[in-house]
gemmi code that builds the backbone of each chain (N, CA, C; Angstrom):
import gemmi

chains = {
    "A": [
        ("MET", (-120.258, -18.355, 171.494), (-119.407, -18.106, 170.349), (-119.227, -19.356, 169.487)),
        ("TYR", (-119.769, -20.501, 169.897), (-119.586, -21.721, 169.122), (-120.703, -21.875, 168.105)),
        ("PRO", (-120.516, -22.515, 166.994), (-119.224, -23.096, 166.612), (-118.272, -22.045, 166.060)),
        ("VAL", (-117.009, -22.251, 166.275), (-115.982, -21.354, 165.742), (-115.617, -21.830, 164.337)),
        ("SER", (-115.593, -20.914, 163.386), (-115.229, -21.289, 162.016), (-113.837, -20.774, 161.678)),
        ("PHE", (-113.138, -21.553, 160.890), (-111.778, -21.185, 160.509), (-111.606, -21.246, 159.011)),
        ("ARG", (-110.730, -20.400, 158.518), (-110.175, -20.579, 157.169), (-108.793, -21.181, 157.355)),
        ("ILE", (-108.498, -22.171, 156.545), (-107.246, -22.891, 156.746), (-106.428, -22.927, 155.458)),
        ("GLY", (-105.194, -22.495, 155.529), (-104.251, -22.680, 154.426), (-103.245, -23.745, 154.822)),
        ("ILE", (-103.170, -24.790, 154.040), (-102.228, -25.869, 154.344), (-101.135, -25.863, 153.285)),
        ("GLY", (-99.902, -25.778, 153.720), (-98.780, -25.786, 152.792), (-97.884, -26.982, 153.018)),
        ("ALA", (-97.425, -27.564, 151.937), (-96.449, -28.650, 152.042), (-95.179, -28.200, 151.346)),
        ("GLY", (-94.051, -28.538, 151.907), (-92.784, -28.127, 151.306), (-91.622, -28.352, 152.248)),
        ("ASP", (-90.600, -27.513, 152.117), (-89.389, -27.663, 152.934), (-89.504, -26.881, 154.240)),
        ("TRP", (-88.626, -27.259, 155.145), (-88.460, -26.487, 156.376), (-86.963, -26.242, 156.504)),
        ("THR", (-86.510, -25.139, 155.938), (-85.075, -24.933, 155.746), (-84.401, -24.201, 156.900)),
        ("ILE", (-85.102, -23.281, 157.509), (-84.504, -22.532, 158.623), (-85.120, -23.028, 159.923)),
        ("ARG", (-84.301, -23.655, 160.727), (-84.808, -24.278, 161.946), (-84.067, -23.766, 163.170)),
        ("TYR", (-84.813, -23.395, 164.140), (-84.255, -23.100, 165.455), (-85.037, -23.960, 166.435)),
        ("ALA", (-84.360, -24.955, 166.944), (-85.049, -25.999, 167.715), (-85.843, -25.463, 168.895)),
        ("LYS", (-85.305, -24.467, 169.572), (-86.012, -24.026, 170.780), (-86.697, -22.676, 170.589)),
        ("GLU", (-86.828, -22.276, 169.354), (-87.460, -20.986, 169.090), (-88.900, -21.170, 168.641)),
        ("SER", (-89.580, -20.053, 168.541), (-90.997, -20.102, 168.198), (-91.199, -20.355, 166.709)),
        ("SER", (-92.452, -20.533, 166.355), (-92.819, -20.739, 164.958), (-92.358, -19.586, 164.074)),
        ("ASN", (-92.407, -18.381, 164.614), (-92.046, -17.210, 163.802), (-90.575, -17.177, 163.406)),
        ("ARG", (-89.721, -17.890, 164.126), (-88.296, -17.920, 163.801), (-87.975, -18.973, 162.743)),
        ("GLN", (-88.918, -19.860, 162.461), (-88.695, -20.929, 161.500), (-89.102, -20.438, 160.105)),
        ("ASP", (-88.523, -21.071, 159.106), (-88.928, -20.680, 157.757), (-88.706, -21.826, 156.775)),
        ("GLY", (-89.373, -21.714, 155.639), (-89.247, -22.737, 154.603), (-90.429, -22.653, 153.658)),
        ("SER", (-90.347, -23.380, 152.585), (-91.414, -23.285, 151.586), (-92.751, -23.803, 152.117)),
        ("ALA", (-92.711, -24.678, 153.096), (-93.977, -25.172, 153.666), (-94.789, -23.990, 154.206)),
        ("TYR", (-94.090, -23.122, 154.936), (-94.758, -21.952, 155.495), (-95.259, -21.021, 154.384)),
        ("HIS", (-94.393, -20.760, 153.414), (-94.766, -19.830, 152.343), (-95.915, -20.396, 151.498)),
        ("ASN", (-95.931, -21.689, 151.342), (-97.043, -22.311, 150.614), (-98.354, -22.181, 151.391)),
        ("ALA", (-98.268, -22.320, 152.695), (-99.473, -22.149, 153.526), (-99.964, -20.708, 153.451)),
        ("ARG", (-99.012, -19.779, 153.459), (-99.367, -18.359, 153.345), (-100.007, -18.083, 151.982)),
        ("TYR", (-99.419, -18.659, 150.963), (-99.971, -18.515, 149.606), (-101.410, -19.032, 149.569)),
        ("ALA", (-101.611, -20.172, 150.205), (-102.949, -20.786, 150.202), (-103.961, -19.897, 150.910)),
        ("ILE", (-103.618, -19.417, 152.085), (-104.618, -18.635, 152.834), (-104.819, -17.261, 152.198)),
        ("ASP", (-103.799, -16.705, 151.582), (-103.978, -15.437, 150.868), (-104.951, -15.602, 149.707)),
        ("HIS", (-104.887, -16.736, 149.036), (-105.806, -16.976, 147.938), (-107.215, -17.279, 148.425)),
        ("LEU", (-107.312, -17.816, 149.622), (-108.644, -18.082, 150.183), (-109.431, -16.796, 150.365)),
        ("ASP", (-108.732, -15.705, 150.631), (-109.410, -14.420, 150.811), (-110.200, -14.024, 149.576)),
        ("LYS", (-109.721, -14.471, 148.415), (-110.404, -14.110, 147.170), (-111.466, -15.138, 146.790)),
        ("MET", (-111.549, -16.218, 147.542), (-112.499, -17.278, 147.212), (-113.543, -17.339, 148.323)),
        ("THR", (-114.613, -16.615, 148.128), (-115.534, -16.395, 149.236), (-116.208, -17.661, 149.755)),
        ("ASN", (-116.342, -18.650, 148.910), (-117.064, -19.848, 149.348), (-116.162, -20.955, 149.869)),
        ("ARG", (-114.893, -20.695, 149.926), (-113.966, -21.759, 150.314), (-113.385, -21.508, 151.701)),
        ("LYS", (-113.157, -22.617, 152.415), (-112.592, -22.471, 153.750), (-111.253, -23.163, 153.901)),
        ("MET", (-110.893, -23.955, 152.925), (-109.607, -24.644, 153.046), (-108.962, -24.770, 151.684)),
        ("LEU", (-107.669, -24.493, 151.644), (-106.925, -24.625, 150.397), (-105.579, -25.267, 150.710)),
        ("PHE", (-105.200, -26.166, 149.830), (-103.924, -26.866, 149.970), (-102.990, -26.393, 148.872)),
        ("TYR", (-101.725, -26.129, 149.222), (-100.788, -25.698, 148.194), (-99.401, -26.280, 148.458)),
        ("SER", (-98.855, -26.883, 147.424), (-97.500, -27.433, 147.542), (-96.665, -27.111, 146.310)),
        ("ASN", (-97.197, -26.250, 145.438), (-96.535, -25.912, 144.182), (-96.283, -27.173, 143.358)),
        ("ASN", (-97.311, -27.996, 143.327), (-97.213, -29.302, 142.692), (-98.480, -29.499, 141.857)),
        ("GLU", (-98.369, -30.231, 140.783), (-99.541, -30.419, 139.913), (-100.723, -31.052, 140.634)),
        ("ILE", (-100.424, -31.847, 141.632), (-101.494, -32.568, 142.322), (-102.392, -31.621, 143.135)),
        ("ASP", (-101.915, -30.411, 143.392), (-102.703, -29.453, 144.180), (-104.083, -29.224, 143.577)),
        ("ALA", (-104.134, -29.087, 142.262), (-105.418, -28.794, 141.602), (-106.413, -29.918, 141.852)),
        ("VAL", (-105.925, -31.129, 141.801), (-106.819, -32.280, 142.017), (-107.287, -32.310, 143.467)),
        ("ILE", (-106.331, -32.158, 144.387), (-106.685, -32.204, 145.812), (-107.665, -31.079, 146.151)),
        ("ASN", (-107.414, -29.882, 145.623), (-108.294, -28.758, 145.951), (-109.679, -28.896, 145.325)),
        ("THR", (-109.749, -29.534, 144.174), (-111.063, -29.782, 143.576), (-111.861, -30.751, 144.450)),
        ("LEU", (-111.183, -31.769, 144.923), (-111.853, -32.726, 145.808), (-112.270, -32.053, 147.116)),
        ("ILE", (-111.375, -31.238, 147.656), (-111.701, -30.517, 148.901), (-112.913, -29.605, 148.676)),
        ("ALA", (-112.947, -28.916, 147.531), (-114.066, -28.004, 147.241), (-115.386, -28.759, 147.185)),
        ("ASN", (-115.364, -29.924, 146.583), (-116.590, -30.708, 146.499), (-117.020, -31.231, 147.864)),
        ("GLU", (-116.036, -31.606, 148.653), (-116.360, -32.074, 150.006), (-116.960, -30.928, 150.817)),
        ("GLU", (-116.382, -29.747, 150.678), (-116.902, -28.577, 151.400), (-118.342, -28.276, 150.998)),
        ("ARG", (-118.611, -28.411, 149.693), (-119.956, -28.122, 149.189), (-120.983, -29.067, 149.814)),
        ("ILE", (-120.630, -30.335, 149.876), (-121.547, -31.297, 150.496), (-121.749, -30.938, 151.960)),
        ("PHE", (-120.670, -30.625, 152.631), (-120.753, -30.284, 154.055), (-121.673, -29.084, 154.270)),
        ("GLU", (-121.529, -28.066, 153.441), (-122.338, -26.852, 153.591), (-123.825, -27.139, 153.410)),
        ("GLU", (-124.139, -28.132, 152.596), (-125.547, -28.436, 152.317), (-126.159, -29.374, 153.352)),
        ("GLN", (-125.347, -29.955, 154.198), (-125.864, -30.908, 155.185), (-126.559, -30.183, 156.341)),
        ("THR", (-127.552, -30.865, 156.897), (-128.166, -30.361, 158.124), (-127.239, -30.704, 159.294)),
        ("GLU", (-127.542, -30.130, 160.437), (-126.703, -30.400, 161.602), (-126.726, -31.885, 161.954)),
        ("ASN", (-127.914, -32.512, 161.870), (-128.014, -33.945, 162.188), (-127.203, -34.792, 161.216)),
        ("GLN", (-127.239, -34.407, 159.952), (-126.462, -35.160, 158.961), (-124.964, -35.026, 159.211)),
        ("ARG", (-124.563, -33.852, 159.646), (-123.143, -33.660, 159.964), (-122.725, -34.521, 161.150)),
        ("ILE", (-123.615, -34.554, 162.132), (-123.307, -35.389, 163.310), (-123.216, -36.855, 162.900)),
        ("LEU", (-124.165, -37.276, 162.068), (-124.158, -38.670, 161.601), (-122.870, -38.976, 160.823)),
        ("ALA", (-122.489, -38.072, 159.956), (-121.257, -38.269, 159.167), (-120.049, -38.391, 160.085)),
        ("ARG", (-120.046, -37.588, 161.131), (-118.920, -37.615, 162.067), (-118.887, -38.937, 162.837)),
        ("ILE", (-120.072, -39.393, 163.250), (-120.129, -40.667, 163.991), (-119.659, -41.813, 163.096)),
        ("ILE", (-120.121, -41.809, 161.859), (-119.697, -42.867, 160.923), (-118.185, -42.858, 160.780)),
        ("SER", (-117.623, -41.676, 160.656), (-116.176, -41.576, 160.473), (-115.426, -42.103, 161.683)),
        ("ARG", (-115.880, -41.726, 162.836), (-115.149, -42.072, 164.044), (-115.251, -43.546, 164.386)),
        ("ARG", (-116.402, -44.141, 164.137), (-116.617, -45.505, 164.620), (-116.501, -46.574, 163.556)),
        ("HIS", (-116.691, -46.194, 162.315), (-116.819, -47.256, 161.318), (-115.884, -47.128, 160.125)),
        ("MET", (-115.108, -46.072, 160.096), (-114.290, -45.906, 158.895), (-112.924, -46.564, 159.044)),
        ("ILE", (-112.239, -46.622, 157.931), (-110.924, -47.276, 157.881), (-109.860, -46.324, 158.404)),
        ("GLU", (-108.853, -46.869, 159.033), (-107.727, -46.069, 159.503), (-107.106, -45.326, 158.311)),
        ("PRO", (-106.946, -43.995, 158.414), (-106.475, -43.201, 157.264), (-105.209, -43.736, 156.606)),
        ("ALA", (-104.262, -44.161, 157.434), (-103.002, -44.635, 156.864), (-103.199, -45.898, 156.029)),
        ("SER", (-104.339, -46.578, 156.234), (-104.586, -47.836, 155.517), (-105.431, -47.644, 154.263)),
        ("ILE", (-105.836, -46.416, 154.005), (-106.718, -46.187, 152.857), (-105.963, -46.457, 151.555)),
        ("THR", (-106.589, -47.263, 150.714), (-105.994, -47.573, 149.416), (-106.894, -47.013, 148.322)),
        ("LYS", (-106.407, -47.145, 147.098), (-107.181, -46.646, 145.959), (-108.551, -47.299, 145.912)),
        ("GLU", (-108.613, -48.572, 146.236), (-109.873, -49.311, 146.165), (-110.909, -48.742, 147.134)),
        ("HIS", (-110.423, -48.257, 148.273), (-111.374, -47.722, 149.249), (-112.145, -46.525, 148.698)),
        ("CYS", (-111.537, -45.808, 147.780), (-112.209, -44.632, 147.216), (-113.470, -45.040, 146.453)),
        ("PHE", (-113.511, -46.289, 146.020), (-114.662, -46.739, 145.237), (-115.590, -47.663, 146.020)),
        ("THR", (-115.115, -48.166, 147.130), (-115.916, -49.153, 147.858), (-116.389, -48.642, 149.208)),
        ("ILE", (-116.120, -47.380, 149.495), (-116.461, -46.846, 150.802), (-117.980, -46.887, 151.034)),
        ("VAL", (-118.726, -46.852, 149.939), (-120.182, -46.908, 150.036), (-120.625, -48.165, 150.779)),
        ("ASN", (-119.913, -49.264, 150.587), (-120.269, -50.502, 151.275), (-120.000, -50.417, 152.774)),
        ("VAL", (-118.939, -49.674, 153.127), (-118.625, -49.492, 154.548), (-119.758, -48.729, 155.220)),
        ("VAL", (-120.213, -47.674, 154.546), (-121.291, -46.861, 155.119), (-122.586, -47.669, 155.199)),
        ("LYS", (-122.879, -48.396, 154.134), (-124.094, -49.226, 154.134), (-124.064, -50.247, 155.264)),
        ("GLY", (-122.900, -50.801, 155.468), (-122.760, -51.882, 156.441), (-122.968, -51.457, 157.880)),
        ("CYS", (-122.948, -50.158, 158.143), (-123.065, -49.738, 159.540), (-124.424, -49.140, 159.874)),
        ("VAL", (-125.371, -49.248, 158.955), (-126.688, -48.640, 159.177), (-127.376, -49.231, 160.404)),
        ("SER", (-127.396, -50.556, 160.490), (-128.098, -51.209, 161.614), (-127.466, -50.830, 162.944)),
        ("ASN", (-126.148, -50.873, 163.000), (-125.459, -50.510, 164.249), (-125.767, -49.074, 164.657)),
        ("LEU", (-125.740, -48.188, 163.672), (-126.006, -46.782, 163.963), (-127.433, -46.581, 164.468)),
        ("ALA", (-128.370, -47.307, 163.862), (-129.765, -47.191, 164.289), (-129.901, -47.605, 165.749)),
        ("ASP", (-129.222, -48.685, 166.133), (-129.259, -49.125, 167.530), (-128.616, -48.091, 168.447)),
        ("GLU", (-127.450, -47.610, 168.023), (-126.704, -46.663, 168.863), (-127.468, -45.363, 169.064)),
        ("LEU", (-128.128, -44.903, 168.014), (-128.795, -43.601, 168.076), (-130.285, -43.723, 168.399)),
        ("ASP", (-130.710, -44.968, 168.660), (-132.095, -45.225, 169.047), (-133.078, -44.673, 168.017)),
        ("THR", (-132.853, -45.032, 166.790), (-133.753, -44.626, 165.712), (-133.870, -45.788, 164.725)),
        ("SER", (-134.619, -45.585, 163.671), (-134.832, -46.694, 162.728), (-133.717, -46.727, 161.672)),
        ("PRO", (-133.441, -47.917, 161.126), (-132.465, -47.999, 160.032), (-132.887, -47.148, 158.834)),
        ("GLN", (-134.194, -47.051, 158.616), (-134.693, -46.245, 157.495), (-134.308, -44.773, 157.670)),
        ("ASN", (-134.432, -44.317, 158.913), (-134.082, -42.929, 159.190), (-132.587, -42.670, 158.939)),
        ("ILE", (-131.778, -43.618, 159.378), (-130.328, -43.492, 159.149), (-130.039, -43.475, 157.646)),
        ("SER", (-130.654, -44.429, 156.938), (-130.417, -44.525, 155.486), (-130.833, -43.239, 154.781)),
        ("GLN", (-131.970, -42.711, 155.208), (-132.470, -41.477, 154.588), (-131.510, -40.307, 154.814)),
        ("ASN", (-130.995, -40.214, 156.028), (-130.062, -39.126, 156.321), (-128.744, -39.298, 155.577)),
        ("ILE", (-128.319, -40.534, 155.430), (-127.093, -40.798, 154.667), (-127.300, -40.374, 153.214)),
        ("ARG", (-128.478, -40.718, 152.683), (-128.757, -40.394, 151.270), (-128.901, -38.887, 151.074)),
        ("ARG", (-129.732, -38.267, 151.895), (-129.975, -36.825, 151.726), (-128.737, -35.991, 152.041)),
        ("GLY", (-127.958, -36.471, 152.973), (-126.740, -35.734, 153.323), (-125.565, -36.064, 152.428)),
        ("LYS", (-125.802, -36.951, 151.464), (-124.750, -37.372, 150.514), (-123.496, -37.826, 151.265)),
        ("ILE", (-123.728, -38.564, 152.329), (-122.604, -38.961, 153.173), (-121.706, -39.965, 152.451)),
        ("ASN", (-122.312, -40.819, 151.617), (-121.473, -41.734, 150.825), (-120.519, -40.961, 149.921)),
        ("ASP", (-121.073, -39.977, 149.230), (-120.240, -39.173, 148.326), (-119.135, -38.460, 149.109)),
        ("GLN", (-119.529, -37.934, 150.246), (-118.577, -37.209, 151.081), (-117.426, -38.122, 151.523)),
        ("LYS", (-117.777, -39.332, 151.940), (-116.740, -40.260, 152.408), (-115.833, -40.699, 151.257)),
        ("GLU", (-116.409, -40.845, 150.080), (-115.587, -41.198, 148.918), (-114.578, -40.091, 148.615)),
        ("LEU", (-115.057, -38.859, 148.654), (-114.158, -37.722, 148.408), (-113.050, -37.663, 149.449)),
        ("GLN", (-113.438, -37.842, 150.692), (-112.445, -37.789, 151.766), (-111.407, -38.905, 151.606)),
        ("SER", (-111.880, -40.084, 151.253), (-110.951, -41.202, 151.044), (-109.992, -40.895, 149.902)),
        ("ALA", (-110.532, -40.297, 148.853), (-109.689, -39.976, 147.697), (-108.628, -38.942, 148.071)),
        ("ILE", (-109.012, -37.945, 148.860), (-108.056, -36.915, 149.282), (-106.949, -37.539, 150.129)),
        ("ILE", (-107.349, -38.343, 151.075), (-106.364, -38.969, 151.971), (-105.452, -39.899, 151.172)),
        ("TRP", (-106.022, -40.618, 150.249), (-105.224, -41.517, 149.431), (-104.202, -40.735, 148.596)),
        ("LEU", (-104.655, -39.634, 148.010), (-103.739, -38.809, 147.221), (-102.613, -38.252, 148.090)),
        ("LEU", (-102.959, -37.799, 149.286), (-101.929, -37.288, 150.202), (-100.963, -38.403, 150.587)),
        ("ASN", (-101.509, -39.579, 150.829), (-100.641, -40.722, 151.152), (-99.677, -41.007, 150.002)),
        ("GLN", (-100.172, -40.857, 148.783), (-99.368, -41.174, 147.625), (-98.272, -40.153, 147.352)),
        ("HIS", (-98.568, -38.890, 147.595), (-97.667, -37.827, 147.132), (-96.825, -37.178, 148.233)),
        ("PHE", (-97.179, -37.408, 149.479), (-96.431, -36.711, 150.533), (-96.002, -37.664, 151.634)),
    ],
    "B": [
        ("MET", (-89.868, -33.793, 146.487), (-90.968, -33.366, 147.343), (-91.740, -34.570, 147.857)),
        ("VAL", (-91.086, -35.664, 147.981), (-91.769, -36.882, 148.423), (-91.061, -37.422, 149.657)),
        ("GLY", (-91.839, -38.079, 150.510), (-91.250, -38.766, 151.643), (-90.946, -37.852, 152.802)),
        ("SER", (-89.887, -38.195, 153.545), (-89.656, -37.541, 154.823), (-89.114, -36.119, 154.699)),
        ("GLU", (-88.823, -35.648, 153.494), (-88.316, -34.289, 153.339), (-89.442, -33.259, 153.211)),
        ("THR", (-90.647, -33.708, 153.117), (-91.764, -32.778, 152.975), (-92.341, -32.424, 154.347)),
        ("HIS", (-92.541, -31.152, 154.545), (-93.094, -30.697, 155.812), (-94.421, -29.990, 155.579)),
        ("CYS", (-95.091, -29.761, 156.650), (-96.415, -29.173, 156.531), (-96.537, -27.954, 157.437)),
        ("ALA", (-97.081, -26.894, 156.909), (-97.376, -25.721, 157.727), (-98.852, -25.384, 157.560)),
        ("ILE", (-99.429, -24.911, 158.612), (-100.855, -24.565, 158.559), (-101.040, -23.149, 159.083)),
        ("ILE", (-101.795, -22.366, 158.350), (-102.160, -21.040, 158.838), (-103.670, -21.003, 158.949)),
        ("ALA", (-104.126, -20.712, 160.107), (-105.564, -20.718, 160.352), (-106.040, -19.315, 160.699)),
        ("ASP", (-107.097, -18.918, 160.067), (-107.687, -17.602, 160.281), (-109.070, -17.810, 160.888)),
        ("ILE", (-109.297, -17.245, 162.030), (-110.602, -17.407, 162.678), (-111.603, -16.486, 161.985)),
        ("ILE", (-112.618, -17.079, 161.384), (-113.588, -16.284, 160.624), (-114.408, -15.425, 161.583)),
        ("GLY", (-114.514, -14.167, 161.236), (-115.315, -13.254, 162.048), (-114.599, -12.756, 163.287)),
        ("SER", (-113.293, -13.012, 163.370), (-112.579, -12.668, 164.605), (-112.510, -11.160, 164.841)),
        ("ARG", (-112.588, -10.385, 163.759), (-112.511, -8.932, 163.933), (-113.728, -8.380, 164.668)),
        ("LYS", (-114.814, -9.145, 164.600), (-116.026, -8.686, 165.286), (-116.173, -9.290, 166.675)),
        ("MET", (-115.254, -10.175, 167.029), (-115.334, -10.820, 168.336), (-114.760, -9.915, 169.421)),
        ("SER", (-115.203, -10.160, 170.623), (-114.555, -9.484, 171.740), (-113.189, -10.129, 171.941)),
        ("ALA", (-112.331, -9.441, 172.668), (-110.983, -9.967, 172.900), (-111.058, -11.319, 173.597)),
        ("GLN", (-112.008, -11.444, 174.512), (-112.132, -12.700, 175.256), (-112.581, -13.841, 174.343)),
        ("ASP", (-113.569, -13.577, 173.507), (-114.044, -14.602, 172.575), (-112.960, -14.991, 171.576)),
        ("ARG", (-112.209, -13.991, 171.148), (-111.156, -14.263, 170.175), (-110.083, -15.162, 170.789)),
        ("LYS", (-109.757, -14.872, 172.010), (-108.748, -15.685, 172.698), (-109.279, -17.114, 172.867)),
        ("GLN", (-110.556, -17.210, 173.188), (-111.151, -18.537, 173.370), (-111.153, -19.302, 172.045)),
        ("ALA", (-111.465, -18.586, 170.968), (-111.470, -19.237, 169.653), (-110.076, -19.734, 169.294)),
        ("GLN", (-109.076, -18.938, 169.614), (-107.696, -19.367, 169.357), (-107.366, -20.611, 170.161)),
        ("GLU", (-107.830, -20.640, 171.388), (-107.538, -21.796, 172.237), (-108.229, -23.052, 171.710)),
        ("VAL", (-109.436, -22.866, 171.165), (-110.141, -24.009, 170.574), (-109.325, -24.581, 169.434)),
        ("LEU", (-108.858, -23.697, 168.575), (-108.076, -24.152, 167.425), (-106.779, -24.833, 167.877)),
        ("ILE", (-106.114, -24.211, 168.807), (-104.856, -24.780, 169.298), (-105.085, -26.165, 169.887)),
        ("SER", (-106.097, -26.291, 170.726), (-106.314, -27.578, 171.382), (-106.724, -28.639, 170.375)),
        ("LYS", (-107.548, -28.244, 169.405), (-108.017, -29.228, 168.430), (-106.881, -29.712, 167.548)),
        ("ILE", (-106.066, -28.781, 167.084), (-104.957, -29.210, 166.226), (-103.941, -29.999, 167.051)),
        ("SER", (-103.727, -29.574, 168.272), (-102.772, -30.278, 169.128), (-103.158, -31.741, 169.322)),
        ("GLU", (-104.449, -31.986, 169.406), (-104.923, -33.347, 169.618), (-104.444, -34.289, 168.532)),
        ("TYR", (-104.241, -33.725, 167.345), (-103.949, -34.592, 166.215), (-102.487, -34.595, 165.813)),
        ("ASN", (-101.677, -34.010, 166.657), (-100.250, -34.138, 166.419), (-99.782, -35.423, 167.097)),
        ("VAL", (-99.406, -36.382, 166.308), (-99.085, -37.689, 166.876), (-97.834, -37.644, 167.743)),
        ("ASN", (-96.946, -36.693, 167.472), (-95.745, -36.570, 168.291), (-95.822, -35.305, 169.128)),
        ("TYR", (-96.920, -35.105, 169.723), (-97.111, -33.885, 170.507), (-96.036, -33.765, 171.587)),
        ("ASP", (-95.463, -32.628, 171.703), (-94.513, -32.399, 172.795), (-94.601, -30.950, 173.251)),
        ("SER", (-93.882, -30.649, 174.294), (-94.011, -29.321, 174.900), (-93.488, -28.234, 173.959)),
        ("LYS", (-92.527, -28.579, 173.114), (-91.975, -27.590, 172.201), (-93.042, -27.084, 171.234)),
        ("LEU", (-93.819, -28.030, 170.728), (-94.888, -27.646, 169.822), (-95.930, -26.807, 170.557)),
        ("ALA", (-96.227, -27.206, 171.769), (-97.192, -26.436, 172.559), (-96.706, -25.002, 172.715)),
        ("ALA", (-95.404, -24.851, 172.901), (-94.839, -23.506, 173.048), (-95.019, -22.711, 171.758)),
        ("TYR", (-94.844, -23.357, 170.641), (-95.061, -22.684, 169.366), (-96.489, -22.165, 169.281)),
        ("PHE", (-97.399, -23.026, 169.625), (-98.804, -22.634, 169.564), (-99.063, -21.421, 170.449)),
        ("ASP", (-98.599, -21.515, 171.677), (-98.881, -20.450, 172.633), (-98.263, -19.134, 172.182)),
        ("PHE", (-97.035, -19.216, 171.749), (-96.325, -18.016, 171.325), (-97.045, -17.347, 170.164)),
        ("CYS", (-97.456, -18.151, 169.195), (-98.103, -17.590, 168.014), (-99.448, -16.968, 168.380)),
        ("ALA", (-100.164, -17.646, 169.243), (-101.470, -17.122, 169.627), (-101.315, -15.755, 170.277)),
        ("ALA", (-100.253, -15.596, 171.034), (-100.048, -14.331, 171.732), (-99.522, -13.253, 170.788)),
        ("THR", (-98.512, -13.575, 170.033), (-97.846, -12.540, 169.253), (-98.611, -12.152, 167.996)),
        ("ARG", (-99.417, -13.027, 167.493), (-100.147, -12.713, 166.264), (-101.566, -12.265, 166.574)),
        ("PHE", (-101.761, -11.940, 167.791), (-103.100, -11.601, 168.257), (-103.770, -10.542, 167.373)),
        ("LYS", (-103.024, -9.520, 167.022), (-103.631, -8.422, 166.274), (-103.984, -8.811, 164.847)),
        ("ARG", (-103.307, -9.813, 164.365), (-103.593, -10.227, 163.004), (-104.562, -11.410, 162.961)),
        ("PHE", (-104.873, -11.934, 164.099), (-105.829, -13.040, 164.226), (-105.387, -14.288, 163.468)),
        ("PHE", (-104.112, -14.461, 163.406), (-103.600, -15.668, 162.763), (-102.893, -16.547, 163.786)),
        ("ILE", (-102.997, -17.813, 163.534), (-102.190, -18.746, 164.314), (-101.385, -19.555, 163.318)),
        ("ASP", (-100.118, -19.560, 163.464), (-99.278, -20.336, 162.553), (-98.795, -21.591, 163.248)),
        ("VAL", (-98.837, -22.647, 162.532), (-98.361, -23.915, 163.067), (-97.224, -24.386, 162.180)),
        ("LYS", (-96.100, -24.556, 162.762), (-94.963, -25.021, 161.963), (-94.576, -26.405, 162.449)),
        ("MET", (-94.534, -27.331, 161.554), (-94.255, -28.701, 161.961), (-92.759, -28.955, 162.017)),
        ("HIS", (-92.396, -29.810, 162.892), (-90.970, -30.042, 163.090), (-90.682, -31.502, 163.406)),
        ("THR", (-91.536, -32.380, 163.010), (-91.284, -33.796, 163.280), (-91.209, -34.540, 161.960)),
        ("ASP", (-90.746, -35.749, 162.029), (-90.664, -36.558, 160.822), (-92.028, -37.090, 160.403)),
        ("SER", (-92.979, -36.917, 161.265), (-94.306, -37.432, 160.952), (-95.213, -36.325, 160.413)),
        ("HIS", (-94.568, -35.314, 159.795), (-95.310, -34.148, 159.325), (-96.447, -34.499, 158.381)),
        ("SER", (-96.201, -35.416, 157.458), (-97.252, -35.711, 156.492), (-98.418, -36.388, 157.195)),
        ("HIS", (-98.081, -37.204, 158.182), (-99.142, -37.825, 158.975), (-99.938, -36.741, 159.690)),
        ("PHE", (-99.217, -35.749, 160.174), (-99.876, -34.627, 160.841), (-100.806, -33.900, 159.871)),
        ("ALA", (-100.324, -33.693, 158.664), (-101.158, -32.994, 157.677), (-102.443, -33.754, 157.442)),
        ("ARG", (-102.303, -35.051, 157.311), (-103.508, -35.853, 157.100), (-104.436, -35.752, 158.295)),
        ("LYS", (-103.836, -35.791, 159.484), (-104.663, -35.717, 160.688), (-105.403, -34.379, 160.754)),
        ("CYS", (-104.703, -33.320, 160.383), (-105.352, -32.010, 160.397), (-106.506, -31.971, 159.409)),
        ("ILE", (-106.264, -32.518, 158.247), (-107.310, -32.521, 157.243), (-108.484, -33.379, 157.717)),
        ("LEU", (-108.162, -34.484, 158.351), (-109.222, -35.328, 158.896), (-110.040, -34.555, 159.915)),
        ("TYR", (-109.337, -33.815, 160.749), (-110.049, -33.032, 161.742), (-110.954, -31.997, 161.070)),
        ("LEU", (-110.403, -31.346, 160.074), (-111.177, -30.309, 159.395), (-112.382, -30.898, 158.687)),
        ("PHE", (-112.278, -32.143, 158.312), (-113.416, -32.833, 157.707), (-114.358, -33.409, 158.759)),
        ("GLY", (-114.005, -33.229, 159.999), (-114.852, -33.788, 161.041), (-114.644, -35.274, 161.229)),
        ("LEU", (-113.514, -35.766, 160.761), (-113.247, -37.199, 160.869), (-112.484, -37.550, 162.134)),
        ("GLY", (-111.905, -36.555, 162.720), (-111.015, -36.838, 163.848), (-111.770, -37.223, 165.101)),
    ],
}
model = gemmi.Model(1)
for chain_id, residues in chains.items():
    chain = gemmi.Chain(chain_id)
    for i, (resn, *xyz) in enumerate(residues, 1):
        res = gemmi.Residue()
        res.name, res.seqid = resn, gemmi.SeqId(i, " ")
        for name, pos in zip(("N", "CA", "C"), xyz):
            atom = gemmi.Atom()
            atom.name, atom.element = name, gemmi.Element(name[0])
            atom.pos, atom.b_iso = gemmi.Position(*pos), 0.0
            res.add_atom(atom)
        chain.add_residue(res)
    model.add_chain(chain)
structure = gemmi.Structure()
structure.add_model(model)
structure.setup_entities()
């Protein structure tokens, strides 16, 4: 049954009705309703798997970035996805530390780890570079950095 | 809507779950629960209970709802997004 695919609605907002020892269904607030709004709209967007909603102007920007990131992901081969994941886990910046500058300089971080990755994966640096280029991993990492930075800024 | 007053909720729909067997669907729910749980920085038993309860009670609708209840909600949101991007 693997891989399992999900559609995800992420909502940001208030959590007004709280019962500390009760289940999720007993809680309520705009965060929940925003998540519901997001996933309900995903049903009408056949090519999308994730939508963010906070009833805030920044949503449009974040969702545009998410859509572009999803598009790159969909076009990647399985090996390119694995490579992107390894780069993220071993060589990327801690999310909480991402600044605006990282959105423009992340390409250098990816470039800088080519040799290490080639050693780790027992392949040539050229092969790594080619997969990074064809998989648009630099672009993907820039988008991800921008999304995280925006979330850091607004929430 | 800024700072510690903002919370995050996530609703996840398992794609293709209507065509899955009950066993596969349950397994898919468990995958989602475990993966999201990994990225809750303040993981505790209460949250685990939320996950379990939702997985059971929303079974027919194939939804799992995650309601955040910590002050680190925005961090959690970022972590979830990181996971969904394969960064986690």
